[in-house]
Short mmCIF file of the C-alpha atoms (twelve columns), coordinates in Angstrom:
data_MODEL
# 
_entry.id   MODEL 
# 
loop_
_atom_site.group_PDB 
_atom_site.id 
_atom_site.type_symbol 
_atom_site.label_atom_id 
_atom_site.label_alt_id 
_atom_site.label_comp_id 
_atom_site.label_asym_id 
_atom_site.label_seq_id 
_atom_site.Cartn_x 
_atom_site.Cartn_y 
_atom_site.Cartn_z 
_atom_site.pdbx_PDB_model_num 
ATOM 1   C CA . UNK A 1   105.069 126.103 63.235  1 
ATOM 2   C CA . UNK A 2   105.457 122.371 63.809  1 
ATOM 3   C CA . UNK A 3   102.220 120.127 64.253  1 
ATOM 4   C CA . UNK A 4   102.954 119.748 67.885  1 
ATOM 5   C CA . UNK A 5   102.899 123.595 68.316  1 
ATOM 6   C CA . UNK A 6   99.384  124.009 67.129  1 
ATOM 7   C CA . UNK A 7   96.714  125.059 69.461  1 
ATOM 8   C CA . UNK A 8   95.582  121.878 71.291  1 
ATOM 9   C CA . UNK A 9   98.079  119.739 69.934  1 
ATOM 10  C CA . UNK A 10  100.119 117.541 72.284  1 
ATOM 11  C CA . UNK A 11  103.520 119.071 73.705  1 
ATOM 12  C CA . UNK A 12  106.837 117.925 72.374  1 
ATOM 13  C CA . UNK A 13  107.702 114.594 74.274  1 
ATOM 14  C CA . UNK A 14  110.788 116.136 75.940  1 
ATOM 15  C CA . UNK A 15  108.382 118.858 77.318  1 
ATOM 16  C CA . UNK A 16  105.321 116.600 77.885  1 
ATOM 17  C CA . UNK A 17  104.904 117.770 81.483  1 
ATOM 18  C CA . UNK A 18  105.955 121.423 81.105  1 
ATOM 19  C CA . UNK A 19  102.655 122.837 81.733  1 
ATOM 20  C CA . UNK A 20  101.850 120.754 84.804  1 
ATOM 21  C CA . UNK A 21  102.671 121.602 88.357  1 
ATOM 22  C CA . UNK A 22  105.778 120.371 90.047  1 
ATOM 23  C CA . UNK A 23  103.734 117.354 91.712  1 
ATOM 24  C CA . UNK A 24  102.339 116.517 88.279  1 
ATOM 25  C CA . UNK A 25  105.786 116.700 86.627  1 
ATOM 26  C CA . UNK A 26  107.526 114.466 89.340  1 
ATOM 27  C CA . UNK A 27  104.644 111.918 89.013  1 
ATOM 28  C CA . UNK A 28  104.966 111.717 85.268  1 
ATOM 29  C CA . UNK A 29  108.862 111.453 85.543  1 
ATOM 30  C CA . UNK A 30  108.560 108.709 88.167  1 
ATOM 31  C CA . UNK A 31  106.105 106.846 85.901  1 
ATOM 32  C CA . UNK A 32  108.619 106.978 83.086  1 
ATOM 33  C CA . UNK A 33  111.815 105.809 84.986  1 
ATOM 34  C CA . UNK A 34  112.788 102.249 84.626  1 
ATOM 35  C CA . UNK A 35  115.424 101.969 87.175  1 
ATOM 36  C CA . UNK A 36  115.837 103.473 90.708  1 
ATOM 37  C CA . UNK A 37  116.793 107.144 90.388  1 
ATOM 38  C CA . UNK A 38  117.730 109.973 92.919  1 
ATOM 39  C CA . UNK A 39  115.839 112.716 93.896  1 
ATOM 40  C CA . UNK A 40  118.143 114.990 92.408  1 
ATOM 41  C CA . UNK A 41  118.110 113.392 89.031  1 
ATOM 42  C CA . UNK A 42  114.275 113.629 89.259  1 
ATOM 43  C CA . UNK A 43  114.491 117.349 90.292  1 
ATOM 44  C CA . UNK A 44  116.810 117.961 87.250  1 
ATOM 45  C CA . UNK A 45  114.412 116.245 84.972  1 
ATOM 46  C CA . UNK A 46  111.376 118.290 86.149  1 
ATOM 47  C CA . UNK A 47  113.175 121.573 86.825  1 
ATOM 48  C CA . UNK A 48  112.544 121.861 90.470  1 
ATOM 49  C CA . UNK A 49  114.704 122.047 93.806  1 
ATOM 50  C CA . UNK A 50  115.724 118.631 95.100  1 
ATOM 51  C CA . UNK A 51  113.962 119.471 98.475  1 
ATOM 52  C CA . UNK A 52  110.834 119.738 96.711  1 
ATOM 53  C CA . UNK A 53  111.338 116.512 94.722  1 
ATOM 54  C CA . UNK A 54  112.125 114.611 97.957  1 
ATOM 55  C CA . UNK A 55  109.016 116.023 99.596  1 
ATOM 56  C CA . UNK A 56  106.806 114.598 96.798  1 
ATOM 57  C CA . UNK A 57  108.656 111.450 96.497  1 
ATOM 58  C CA . UNK A 58  108.165 110.892 100.189 1 
ATOM 59  C CA . UNK A 59  104.716 111.392 99.825  1 
ATOM 60  C CA . UNK A 60  104.289 109.176 96.675  1 
ATOM 61  C CA . UNK A 61  106.209 106.601 98.750  1 
ATOM 62  C CA . UNK A 62  103.686 106.667 101.668 1 
ATOM 63  C CA . UNK A 63  100.803 106.346 98.931  1 
ATOM 64  C CA . UNK A 64  102.542 103.374 97.589  1 
ATOM 65  C CA . UNK A 65  103.002 104.761 94.168  1 
ATOM 66  C CA . UNK A 66  106.926 104.870 94.573  1 
ATOM 67  C CA . UNK A 67  109.473 102.432 96.279  1 
ATOM 68  C CA . UNK A 68  112.110 104.138 98.069  1 
ATOM 69  C CA . UNK A 69  115.677 102.401 98.355  1 
ATOM 70  C CA . UNK A 70  117.869 103.297 101.087 1 
ATOM 71  C CA . UNK A 71  121.321 104.266 100.191 1 
ATOM 72  C CA . UNK A 72  123.656 107.231 99.981  1 
ATOM 73  C CA . UNK A 73  121.859 108.888 98.089  1 
ATOM 74  C CA . UNK A 74  118.511 107.172 98.298  1 
ATOM 75  C CA . UNK A 75  116.827 106.274 95.012  1 
ATOM 76  C CA . UNK A 76  113.248 105.932 94.008  1 
ATOM 77  C CA . UNK A 77  111.285 103.986 91.376  1 
ATOM 78  C CA . UNK A 78  107.820 103.189 90.285  1 
ATOM 79  C CA . UNK A 79  106.022 100.625 92.310  1 
ATOM 80  C CA . UNK A 80  104.623 98.318  89.508  1 
ATOM 81  C CA . UNK A 81  102.573 96.558  92.064  1 
ATOM 82  C CA . UNK A 82  100.711 99.524  93.028  1 
ATOM 83  C CA . UNK A 83  99.616  100.109 89.695  1 
ATOM 84  C CA . UNK A 84  98.594  96.467  89.105  1 
ATOM 85  C CA . UNK A 85  96.622  96.690  92.300  1 
ATOM 86  C CA . UNK A 86  94.882  99.888  91.233  1 
ATOM 87  C CA . UNK A 87  94.081  98.209  87.754  1 
ATOM 88  C CA . UNK A 88  92.419  95.156  89.509  1 
ATOM 89  C CA . UNK A 89  90.480  97.506  91.841  1 
ATOM 90  C CA . UNK A 90  89.198  99.627  88.840  1 
ATOM 91  C CA . UNK A 91  88.282  96.349  86.929  1 
ATOM 92  C CA . UNK A 92  86.080  95.090  89.944  1 
ATOM 93  C CA . UNK A 93  84.480  98.523  90.383  1 
ATOM 94  C CA . UNK A 94  83.520  98.852  86.619  1 
ATOM 95  C CA . UNK A 95  82.205  95.334  85.929  1 
ATOM 96  C CA . UNK A 96  79.699  93.005  87.291  1 
ATOM 97  C CA . UNK A 97  80.828  89.584  88.537  1 
ATOM 98  C CA . UNK A 98  79.176  87.957  85.436  1 
ATOM 99  C CA . UNK A 99  80.968  90.346  83.171  1 
ATOM 100 C CA . UNK A 100 84.196  89.553  84.961  1 
ATOM 101 C CA . UNK A 101 83.411  85.691  84.702  1 
ATOM 102 C CA . UNK A 102 82.660  86.036  80.962  1 
ATOM 103 C CA . UNK A 103 85.796  87.888  80.278  1 
ATOM 104 C CA . UNK A 104 87.814  85.084  82.213  1 
ATOM 105 C CA . UNK A 105 86.026  82.489  80.104  1 
ATOM 106 C CA . UNK A 106 86.814  84.351  76.808  1 
ATOM 107 C CA . UNK A 107 90.377  84.660  77.677  1 
ATOM 108 C CA . UNK A 108 90.684  81.049  78.705  1 
ATOM 109 C CA . UNK A 109 89.257  79.866  75.412  1 
ATOM 110 C CA . UNK A 110 91.838  82.142  73.677  1 
ATOM 111 C CA . UNK A 111 94.684  80.652  75.762  1 
ATOM 112 C CA . UNK A 112 93.635  77.281  75.047  1 
ATOM 113 C CA . UNK A 113 93.605  77.898  71.233  1 
ATOM 114 C CA . UNK A 114 97.245  78.886  71.656  1 
ATOM 115 C CA . UNK A 115 97.990  75.865  73.727  1 
ATOM 116 C CA . UNK A 116 96.448  73.475  71.025  1 
ATOM 117 C CA . UNK A 117 98.062  75.427  67.985  1 
ATOM 118 C CA . UNK A 118 101.485 75.322  69.564  1 
ATOM 119 C CA . UNK A 119 101.254 72.170  71.523  1 
ATOM 120 C CA . UNK A 120 102.663 73.775  74.563  1 
ATOM 121 C CA . UNK A 121 101.521 74.797  78.080  1 
ATOM 122 C CA . UNK A 122 102.909 78.351  77.894  1 
ATOM 123 C CA . UNK A 123 104.381 80.669  75.268  1 
ATOM 124 C CA . UNK A 124 107.846 80.260  76.865  1 
ATOM 125 C CA . UNK A 125 107.806 76.568  75.929  1 
ATOM 126 C CA . UNK A 126 107.583 77.494  72.120  1 
ATOM 127 C CA . UNK A 127 110.576 78.029  69.948  1 
ATOM 128 C CA . UNK A 128 109.258 80.641  67.419  1 
ATOM 129 C CA . UNK A 129 112.203 80.156  64.890  1 
ATOM 130 C CA . UNK A 130 111.590 76.211  64.853  1 
ATOM 131 C CA . UNK A 131 107.656 76.751  64.620  1 
ATOM 132 C CA . UNK A 132 108.081 79.474  61.783  1 
ATOM 133 C CA . UNK A 133 110.586 77.275  59.794  1 
ATOM 134 C CA . UNK A 134 108.309 74.071  60.174  1 
ATOM 135 C CA . UNK A 135 105.327 76.081  58.729  1 
ATOM 136 C CA . UNK A 136 104.293 76.997  55.088  1 
ATOM 137 C CA . UNK A 137 101.716 79.426  56.264  1 
ATOM 138 C CA . UNK A 138 103.407 81.139  59.464  1 
ATOM 139 C CA . UNK A 139 106.089 83.589  59.377  1 
ATOM 140 C CA . UNK A 140 108.333 84.255  62.284  1 
ATOM 141 C CA . UNK A 141 106.312 87.489  62.636  1 
ATOM 142 C CA . UNK A 142 103.125 85.623  62.924  1 
ATOM 143 C CA . UNK A 143 104.603 83.283  65.563  1 
ATOM 144 C CA . UNK A 144 105.899 86.226  67.737  1 
ATOM 145 C CA . UNK A 145 102.765 88.155  67.531  1 
ATOM 146 C CA . UNK A 146 100.825 85.098  68.568  1 
ATOM 147 C CA . UNK A 147 103.212 84.551  71.550  1 
ATOM 148 C CA . UNK A 148 102.871 88.064  72.558  1 
ATOM 149 C CA . UNK A 149 99.186  87.924  72.377  1 
ATOM 150 C CA . UNK A 150 99.388  84.671  74.416  1 
ATOM 151 C CA . UNK A 151 101.296 86.204  77.228  1 
ATOM 152 C CA . UNK A 152 99.039  89.272  77.285  1 
ATOM 153 C CA . UNK A 153 95.916  87.072  77.310  1 
ATOM 154 C CA . UNK A 154 97.378  85.225  80.276  1 
ATOM 155 C CA . UNK A 155 98.160  88.385  82.141  1 
ATOM 156 C CA . UNK A 156 94.942  89.924  81.590  1 
ATOM 157 C CA . UNK A 157 92.956  86.579  82.619  1 
ATOM 158 C CA . UNK A 158 94.858  86.836  85.922  1 
ATOM 159 C CA . UNK A 159 93.811  90.567  86.481  1 
ATOM 160 C CA . UNK A 160 90.059  89.653  85.656  1 
ATOM 161 C CA . UNK A 161 90.061  86.584  87.687  1 
ATOM 162 C CA . UNK A 162 91.599  88.588  90.817  1 
ATOM 163 C CA . UNK A 163 89.016  91.351  90.055  1 
ATOM 164 C CA . UNK A 164 86.385  88.673  89.959  1 
ATOM 165 C CA . UNK A 165 87.309  87.232  93.234  1 
ATOM 166 C CA . UNK A 166 87.639  90.632  94.875  1 
ATOM 167 C CA . UNK A 167 84.139  91.337  93.701  1 
ATOM 168 C CA . UNK A 168 82.667  87.789  94.890  1 
ATOM 169 C CA . UNK A 169 84.537  88.279  98.330  1 
ATOM 170 C CA . UNK A 170 83.023  91.916  98.703  1 
ATOM 171 C CA . UNK A 171 79.559  90.493  97.879  1 
ATOM 172 C CA . UNK A 172 79.805  87.552  100.307 1 
ATOM 173 C CA . UNK A 173 80.800  90.009  103.018 1 
ATOM 174 C CA . UNK A 174 77.563  92.212  102.199 1 
ATOM 175 C CA . UNK A 175 75.307  89.343  102.255 1 
ATOM 176 C CA . UNK A 176 76.527  88.020  105.499 1 
ATOM 177 C CA . UNK A 177 76.661  91.417  107.211 1 
# 
């Protein structure tokens, strides 16, 4: 018996959604797609009828989870903007304005540190090979790690700032109402 067959262990990756109902399997499959995919291909992946897949994909489209691309045949893909919106709403719901502001400050300080270290306004402006070759202390992997963290910090700061703005807008509306 393999480690993944043990009671309570995760299912094998290829059968990750096998025990879920059809809706969950379609949802899980669409989350994993990286390019527009036909309903038939999704139905094949989740072992269901294409009509059933189209029904759920239509519902997910109405909810904004999936984008539908017209054509013959129509294709579907995950709507990344929906998941970004959902993450921002969750941040706004889970954190106070003060906590959101503090996190924006922390991330801004981290970003400023990278800007100073690399004398650049953004990670895209840094040539990692040149920086690593010019340094006795930093390897190319160190530089790439910094650049990846810098990109992540910028993205996270944007999310926290949008959540903060959402919270402060909601609080102003409540105070004036």
